[in-house]
C-alpha positions as CSV (number, residue, x, y, z in Angstrom):
1,X,-0.1,-0.3,-0.2
2,X,2.8,2.4,0.4
3,X,4.1,1.9,-2.6
4,X,0.5,2.1,-4.0
5,X,0.0,5.6,-2.5
6,X,3.6,7.1,-3.4
7,X,2.9,6.3,-6.9
8,X,-0.2,8.1,-6.8
9,X,0.9,10.9,-4.9
10,X,3.6,11.3,-7.6
11,X,1.4,10.7,-10.9
12,X,-1.1,13.5,-9.5
13,X,1.8,15.8,-9.0
14,X,3.4,15.1,-12.3
15,X,0.1,15.2,-14.2
16,X,-0.2,18.7,-12.5
17,X,2.9,19.7,-14.6
18,X,1.1,18.1,-18.0
19,X,-2.1,19.8,-17.6
20,X,0.1,23.2,-17.3
21,X,1.6,22.1,-20.6
22,X,-1.4,20.6,-22.1
23,X,-3.2,24.3,-21.4
24,X,-0.8,25.2,-24.2
25,X,-2.4,22.8,-26.7
26,X,-5.7,23.7,-25.9
27,X,-5.4,27.7,-25.7
28,X,-4.1,27.5,-29.5
29,X,-6.4,25.1,-31.1
30,X,-9.8,26.9,-29.2
31,X,-8.5,30.2,-31.0
32,X,-7.8,28.7,-34.4
33,X,-9.1,25.2,-34.4
34,X,-5.1,24.3,-34.9
35,X,-3.3,21.4,-33.5
36,X,0.0,23.0,-33.0
37,X,2.9,20.3,-33.5
38,X,5.5,22.3,-32.1
39,X,4.7,22.9,-28.4
40,X,7.3,20.7,-27.4
41,X,10.0,22.5,-28.9
42,X,8.4,25.8,-26.8
43,X,8.4,23.6,-24.0
44,X,12.4,23.4,-24.7
45,X,12.4,27.0,-25.3
46,X,11.0,28.4,-22.1
47,X,13.1,25.9,-20.0
48,X,16.3,26.8,-21.3
49,X,15.8,30.5,-21.0
50,X,14.7,30.2,-17.6
51,X,18.1,28.0,-16.7
52,X,20.1,30.2,-18.6
53,X,18.9,33.5,-16.3
54,X,19.3,30.9,-13.1
55,X,23.0,30.5,-14.2
56,X,23.6,34.0,-14.4
57,X,22.8,34.1,-10.4
58,X,19.1,35.6,-11.1
59,X,17.0,34.0,-8.3
60,X,14.8,31.3,-9.3
61,X,11.1,33.1,-9.4
62,X,12.5,35.9,-10.6
63,X,13.9,33.9,-14.0
64,X,10.9,32.0,-14.0
65,X,8.9,35.2,-14.4
66,X,11.6,36.9,-17.0
67,X,11.0,34.0,-19.3
68,X,7.2,34.2,-19.1
69,X,7.7,37.5,-20.1
70,X,10.4,36.3,-22.7
71,X,7.5,33.8,-24.0
72,X,4.8,36.2,-24.2
73,X,7.5,38.5,-26.8
74,X,8.2,35.0,-28.7
75,X,4.4,33.8,-29.2
76,X,3.7,37.3,-30.5
77,X,6.6,37.3,-32.5
78,X,5.8,33.8,-33.7
79,X,2.6,34.8,-34.6
80,X,3.2,38.1,-36.5
81,X,5.8,36.5,-38.4
82,X,4.8,33.1,-39.5
83,X,1.0,32.5,-38.9
84,X,-0.6,36.1,-39.5
85,X,-0.9,35.7,-43.0
86,X,-2.5,32.3,-42.8
87,X,-5.7,33.6,-41.3
88,X,-8.3,32.5,-43.0
89,X,-6.1,29.8,-45.4
90,X,-7.2,26.1,-44.6
91,X,-6.2,24.4,-41.4
92,X,-4.0,21.8,-42.4
93,X,-1.9,24.4,-44.0
94,X,-1.5,26.1,-40.6
95,X,-0.6,22.5,-38.8
96,X,2.0,22.1,-41.5
97,X,3.7,25.2,-40.8
98,X,3.9,24.4,-37.0
99,X,5.6,21.0,-37.6
100,X,8.3,23.4,-39.6
101,X,8.3,25.8,-36.9
102,X,9.2,22.6,-34.5
103,X,12.2,21.9,-36.7
104,X,13.2,25.6,-36.5
105,X,12.8,25.7,-33.0
106,X,14.5,22.7,-32.1
107,X,17.3,23.8,-34.3
108,X,17.7,27.0,-32.5
109,X,17.9,25.4,-29.3
110,X,20.6,23.4,-30.4
111,X,22.5,25.7,-31.6
112,X,22.2,28.1,-28.8
113,X,22.4,25.4,-25.9
114,X,23.6,22.7,-27.4
115,X,22.6,19.0,-26.5
116,X,24.3,18.0,-23.0
117,X,21.6,17.4,-20.4
118,X,22.4,20.4,-17.7
119,X,20.8,20.6,-14.2
120,X,19.7,23.4,-12.1
121,X,23.1,24.4,-10.1
122,X,22.6,24.9,-7.4
123,X,19.5,23.0,-7.0
124,X,16.7,24.8,-6.9
125,X,14.3,22.5,-4.5
126,X,16.1,20.7,-1.5
127,X,16.8,16.8,-2.0
128,X,15.4,15.9,1.5
129,X,12.4,14.7,1.2
130,X,9.1,15.3,2.4
131,X,8.0,12.6,5.2
132,X,4.3,12.5,5.6
133,X,3.6,9.4,7.3
134,X,4.2,6.5,5.1
135,X,4.7,8.9,2.0
136,X,8.2,10.2,0.8
137,X,7.6,13.3,-1.5
138,X,10.4,14.8,-3.3
139,X,10.3,18.5,-2.9
140,X,10.7,19.0,-6.5
141,X,7.8,17.1,-7.0
142,X,5.9,19.1,-4.6
143,X,6.8,22.4,-5.4
144,X,6.5,21.8,-9.0
145,X,2.8,20.9,-8.7
146,X,2.1,23.6,-6.0
147,X,3.2,26.3,-9.4
148,X,1.3,24.3,-11.8
149,X,-1.9,24.4,-10.0
150,X,-1.4,28.2,-9.3
151,X,-0.8,29.1,-12.8
152,X,-3.4,27.1,-13.8
153,X,-5.8,29.0,-11.5
154,X,-4.1,32.0,-12.7
155,X,-5.3,30.8,-16.4
156,X,-8.6,29.9,-15.7
157,X,-9.5,33.2,-13.8
158,X,-8.2,35.0,-17.2
159,X,-10.6,33.1,-19.0
160,X,-13.1,33.8,-17.1
161,X,-13.0,37.4,-15.5
162,X,-11.3,39.3,-17.6
163,X,-11.9,41.1,-21.0
164,X,-9.1,39.7,-22.7
165,X,-10.1,36.2,-21.9
166,X,-13.6,36.5,-22.5
167,X,-12.8,37.7,-26.0
168,X,-10.7,34.9,-26.9
169,X,-13.7,32.2,-25.7
170,X,-15.9,34.7,-27.7
171,X,-13.4,34.0,-31.1
172,X,-13.9,30.2,-29.8
173,X,-16.9,29.9,-30.1
174,X,-18.2,32.0,-33.2
175,X,-15.3,34.1,-34.8
176,X,-17.7,35.7,-37.2
177,X,-19.9,36.9,-34.2
178,X,-17.0,38.1,-32.4
179,X,-15.6,40.0,-35.2
180,X,-19.0,41.9,-35.7
181,X,-18.4,42.9,-32.3
182,X,-15.4,44.5,-32.5
183,X,-12.8,41.6,-31.1
184,X,-9.5,41.3,-33.1
185,X,-8.9,38.0,-34.5
186,X,-5.0,39.3,-34.8
187,X,-5.1,40.0,-31.1
188,X,-6.9,36.6,-30.5
189,X,-4.2,34.5,-31.9
190,X,-1.3,36.5,-30.8
191,X,-2.5,36.2,-27.4
192,X,-2.9,32.5,-28.1
193,X,0.7,32.1,-28.7
194,X,1.8,34.2,-26.0
195,X,0.3,32.3,-23.6
196,X,0.9,28.8,-24.9
197,X,4.4,29.7,-24.9
198,X,4.2,31.0,-21.2
199,X,2.9,27.5,-19.9
200,X,4.8,25.5,-21.9
201,X,7.9,27.4,-21.0
202,X,6.4,26.8,-17.4
203,X,6.0,23.3,-17.2
204,X,9.5,22.6,-19.1
205,X,11.2,24.3,-16.0
206,X,9.7,22.4,-13.7
207,X,10.2,18.9,-15.3
208,X,14.0,20.2,-15.5
209,X,14.4,20.6,-12.3
210,X,13.0,17.1,-11.7
211,X,14.9,15.1,-14.2
212,X,17.1,17.6,-15.9
213,X,17.0,19.5,-19.2
214,X,17.8,17.9,-22.9
215,X,16.5,18.5,-26.0
216,X,14.4,15.1,-25.2
217,X,12.0,16.9,-23.3
218,X,10.8,18.7,-26.2
219,X,9.1,14.8,-26.0
220,X,6.7,16.0,-23.5
221,X,4.9,18.1,-26.0
222,X,3.7,14.8,-27.9
223,X,3.7,13.0,-24.8
224,X,1.0,15.5,-23.3
225,X,-1.5,15.1,-26.5
226,X,-3.0,12.1,-25.0
227,X,-3.9,14.0,-21.9
228,X,-5.4,17.2,-24.6
229,X,-7.4,14.4,-26.5
230,X,-8.7,13.0,-23.3
231,X,-9.8,15.8,-21.8
232,X,-11.2,17.4,-25.2
233,X,-9.1,19.6,-27.3
234,X,-10.9,22.5,-26.6
235,X,-11.7,22.4,-22.9
236,X,-9.5,24.0,-20.1
237,X,-11.0,22.0,-17.5
238,X,-10.2,19.0,-19.8
239,X,-6.4,19.4,-20.1
240,X,-6.4,19.9,-16.7
241,X,-7.8,16.3,-15.2
242,X,-6.7,15.1,-18.9
243,X,-3.2,15.7,-17.5
244,X,-3.7,14.5,-14.3
245,X,-5.3,11.1,-15.8
246,X,-1.9,10.5,-18.0
247,X,0.2,11.5,-15.1
248,X,-1.4,8.4,-12.9
249,X,-1.7,6.4,-15.8
250,X,2.0,7.1,-16.4
251,X,3.3,6.5,-13.5
252,X,1.0,3.6,-12.5
253,X,2.5,1.5,-15.8
254,X,6.0,2.0,-15.0
255,X,5.3,1.4,-11.4
256,X,3.5,-2.5,-11.9
257,X,3.8,-3.3,-15.6
258,X,7.4,-2.1,-16.4
259,X,8.8,-5.8,-14.7
260,X,6.5,-7.7,-17.4
261,X,7.0,-5.6,-20.5
262,X,10.4,-3.8,-20.3
263,X,11.7,-0.8,-22.1
264,X,9.3,2.2,-21.5
265,X,5.9,1.0,-20.9
266,X,5.2,4.3,-19.4
267,X,5.9,5.8,-22.3
268,X,3.8,4.1,-24.5
269,X,0.7,3.4,-22.3
270,X,-0.4,7.0,-22.7
271,X,-0.9,6.5,-26.0
272,X,-2.4,3.0,-26.2
273,X,-5.0,4.4,-23.6
274,X,-5.8,7.3,-26.2
275,X,-6.4,5.3,-29.3
276,X,-8.7,3.0,-27.1
277,X,-10.4,6.1,-25.3
278,X,-11.2,7.6,-29.1
279,X,-13.0,4.7,-30.1
280,X,-15.6,5.2,-27.9
281,X,-15.7,8.9,-27.0
282,X,-13.9,10.9,-29.9
283,X,-14.6,14.0,-28.5
284,X,-13.1,13.8,-25.6
285,X,-14.5,14.2,-21.9
286,X,-15.7,17.8,-22.3
287,X,-15.1,18.7,-26.1
288,X,-17.7,20.0,-28.5
289,X,-19.6,17.9,-30.3
290,X,-20.2,19.8,-33.5
291,X,-23.7,19.2,-35.1
292,X,-23.9,19.8,-38.2
293,X,-27.8,19.9,-40.3
294,X,-27.9,19.5,-44.0
């Protein structure tokens, strides 16, 4: 039972970070209907920016704040330079551009920071675990989970209670109606990419504190895709729930099935689960089911 509860706790905490990255997928899909295949590399860029500032002696929280500001700027630049002219074009065209962006971002990261694994030195979180009854929880997992949940709450409040957030939701619900009310589609798309850059960067930074940071962290963007599909491609609560579910699934498979299926069953299990889940609920748990009448 001790192993079960430790696996459960770790799964929930890692799932909270996955949910933060999944939010970036959902933001862009909600506003433009585009599946952003460069999300993993956006995660990587934000994490390396935080690491660079921290390595210069900047306190971690300030380094994280500066990476958020740079992520905001990079999101605007990416949308303006690469995607602004594609508004109104077929969705597949935009998706293929995001594939090109993923290679461009990855090459940029390798050119600037290299491919060797790097760690936050000195460690941001104490290596001394927190003992709570039979549970032993690493401080990196605990504080990363708290930070992820705090940022998720901020993003959700932004969507529900601010004028900009409501404008983004209106555009996602009905773009033509939003445009008729004076909402700028260009602003909405730029804001979505900026927030996606920010959430992905924070998620990558938190994971980098746990496992170290190298080019393979970009795989996280693809690993989070099952969480996005599970919750619903356009649902913010679905991204949160899906991230936690995938985190739990991955940790339980790694703990109980890896001994029977060696070779990384925990990395494959989310995608197998996603395929099976789509057979029964194609729109996810909270995804929109569009009804078209002829």
